[in-house]
Every structure is written in C-alpha cells, then in structure tokens.
Phi, psi and omega in degrees: 000133182272166185298324181296319178297318179297316179299320179296320181290323177295322177299321177296319179297317179298323178294322179288335176300320179299323177297316179297321177299321177297323178298324182297338181277352179283129182286340185260023184288330177063222183287348176295341178304323179297315180294320179295316177300317179297316179299318179297317179299315181292320177298317180299318178297315180295319179295317177298317179296319178299315181294327176289325181284321181236071180293148181261000000 
C-alpha cells in the first residue's frame, strides 16, 4: 500500500470521527456513550501516531 492510499484512508477515518462527535450530543445514547468515547480516544491515538510517522 502506498503512502497516498494510506493518507486517503486516514482522511476517511477523520471524517467519521466527526460523526462520532455528533453521537455524543444525543441525549438518548445511554451506555453506548462509553463505547463512543473509547472509539474516539483510539481514533485520536491512531491519527496522532500516523501524523508522527508521516509528518507533512
């Protein structure tokens, strides 16, 4: 897999992160809030690691 493909896929992940943030604003999320928070934390770690590995 080339770097451009990886960058495109990371961009897709970043776009989906915004969706998860929107979910957190829903009052009826219940216990799924814990899972959404965990997903956001893990996504942030992966994005940070990607940026450290492939700085622009």
